[in-house]
Phi, psi and omega in degrees: 000145184306307187297324180281352182270352173289122186229191183298324180295323181290316181295318173306313181294323177299317182288323180286329176290324176298321174300310188291322181294318178301314185290322177296319177294316179302316184298329179265006176230346189285345179269351180299129188310322185249028179299118187292320178302316180292324181301320184300315182278355178264357174292132187217180185258019185295326177262007182124176179292128178222167176293142169070023186254007185293307180301317178302317183296316178300318178295326179289322178293322174298316186292342178293336175266329182269335181052044172283171159285126192304327174302321180297316177301318175301314180298319172302318179296318180295323172297312176305314181293321179289326174299314181295317178301306181288336173293312175304321178297310179303318178290318184293331187261015185300326192255008184289136171274111184276072175283164181304327179289315179302312178308314179303318183283315183294319184266017178300144179302340181269358185267230183297337184285333194304312179298331179289319184281326183239097192291343181289351177262000178290130171056039174278173189293338180293341176301324174294323176292323173301317178301310179298320177297317178298315179296321178296310178299321180293327177296323175293315179302318183272003177055043176262082189299322182300317181288322177304309178289331177292321177292322174292322186283321187240318187296315183292317173302321181294317177301322179301321183281350176265315183211107181283356175290346180293345176309328182280355179249357186297335182294332177295323179296318179291316180302314181291323180299312184284328173289341178276354179261115183285310180233083182276139184258170183299322185296316178298323175296317184294314180296321179298315180294321176300321181294341178275351184301312179301327181295311186296321177295319180294327179291320176298321176300312183296315187284347175262007182262130174221140177276163171236174182301319182294316182297318184292319182299310180295323183298321180284333178296328180297333181252005176061037176215153173300151172298141174207165179054227183308333185295329186277357178252010184287332178269013176275135176280171175301319182295316180298316179299315177303313178299322180296317183287312184289335179291337179255006185277139176226158184296320182301322178294318184291317180300311184301312185278341168294318174303313180300315180301309185298314184295312186281326182262001173311302180305323178297315186294320178293315180301314182283332177293322188281022181256157178303306180275059187300322184302311178291316191275305180290307183291332176294320178296319177300319179297326183286330187279314188308311184299336181291339178289342172307325179305327187288344179267337192241000187228172183244337179265067182303317182300322180295316183287332168296318179300317176302309180300320178294318177296320173298320178297315179298307181303322183291316180302313180294323178295317179296324175291321181296321179270000176063036175279326177243158176235106186291327186291341183261002180278147183302323182290325181291314178301316182299316181294314181299322177290323172302317184289324185291326181277114183297324180292321184269340183300324181291334177290320182296313184300320180294319176299317176302324179290315179292325179287320188273332188235359185254348182208172172193148177284158177264168181288310188270143186291334179284344180282146182278179179294137177275159180236156178042067184307312185294321175296323181292322178298317180290325176298311178306312178300311181302314178305315183288329179284335181268345182263000000 
């Protein structure tokens, strides 16, 4: 059967092609004067301490020895980061059973394909957070408690200095930690809470930090460019960001993205709901999801944040399958798909649905943009356009 023939080898090639395509698109966009991705990584501390400036400051310090054009160094860093991320993905999915339901989830337009179809989402700061989460989950799988606590104690505060938006995904770290413990004792709970203290301190420092015009001017002098993209939003308060997002909100946008959420996240909700320990698994997942909706009030790129939530959900699902906390084979959606495949008359309906879901549409980054169509065709068109120009 078509859907059951897809295996790990195919998935590995899929990820490697995504990596190569991402680098190709990055090459054609990183020098663009207002490229938002580049602007994110150029935020630095040359004008004083600001949010999201750690990587930019490190790159500037490295560049003081290399004397590159700073954008070129950012491009090299982005390639390095993408290599690490996609390598981790390949390793992490090595033992996955690619059932039709898992295929539907992994190859969703909101999944690993999203940054390739929407190039403004390539190599953004959440990729570093994905890498840390993958390392964290791997440390739990390998029962390396020292590494697990080290990531919480040092890794998360560092990520906070790179991208403070990770606060809305911290619950996934808590959720997976406690679900992985069959009999957790008081000592482990206390140690876990203590390791989160540096993260909370760094977050308090960040939310009380605000840039001014003089700081931004010095920051931009360090890169020999005017401030652009993400650099211009550093002096926005939470209230300013909320007003910026809400001023562009329309009911039609909200309905569109609610439908995208329902369509793409429906399998997760069904799988987590159909478990024996529903309270811990399903309601715990809901607790992880709800804080991310705050982005809908303070941001403009809703598609990107749905993609971040989706990747976290995929990695969490694979992790829970690996530690055998959930049993996907006994869920109603798994049984329904399996029975549809066995029935020759109904299997064609299922194949049509899979094709339409996986190949005919994709969400856009910006909330004002309509739904995109034929994502793979758009990718080939973009590659062709770049090659002939």
